[in-house]
N, C-alpha and C positions, 0 to 999 in steps of 0.2 A: 150728967153722967160723963159723956165724952167731950162735951163742948164742941162737937163737930156737927154741923147741920146734917139733917137726915138726907137731903138731896145729894150731898157729896158722897155719902155711903152708897146710895143707889147708883150713882155714876160709877164709882169704883167697882161695885158689884157687876154692873153692865160691862165694864171693860174686861173684867176677869172672865165673865161668861163668853164674851166675844172672842177673847184670845183662846179659850179652851175649844170653842166651836171651830175656829180657824185651823187650829192644829189637828183636830179630829177630821175635819173635812179634807185637809191636805193629805193626811195618811190614807184616807179612803180613795182619793183621786189617784195617788201614786200606785196603790194596789190595783185599781182598775186598769191604769195604763200599763202596768207590768203584765197583767193577765192578757191584755190585748196584744202586747208585744210578743209574749210567749206563744200565743195562738198563731199569730202571723209568722213567727219564726218556724213553728212546726209545719205549717203549710208550705213554707219556702223549702224546708229541708225535705219534705215529702216529694215536692216537685223536682228537686235536685236528684233525689234517689231514683225517681221514675225516669228522668232523663239519662242518668247513668246506666240504668238497666236497658233502656232503649238503644243507647249507643253500643253497649256490649253485644246486644242481639244483632245489630247491624254489622259489627266487626266480625262476629262469628259467621254471618251469612257470606261476607266477602272472603273469609279465609277458606271456606269450603269451595 
């Protein structure tokens, strides 16, 4: 039929499956990392906002 040994076809199929899984896993990892970064960023922004409000309250106390 093809004159190509069956084991070569299996090896090529394995390479194709490995490449697909590597790309799929890479995308999932990037998504997870981005989610973690976004969560850490929102926590940081909340802390900055709280600090800003605290400083504003202190300034108002000194002004009076």
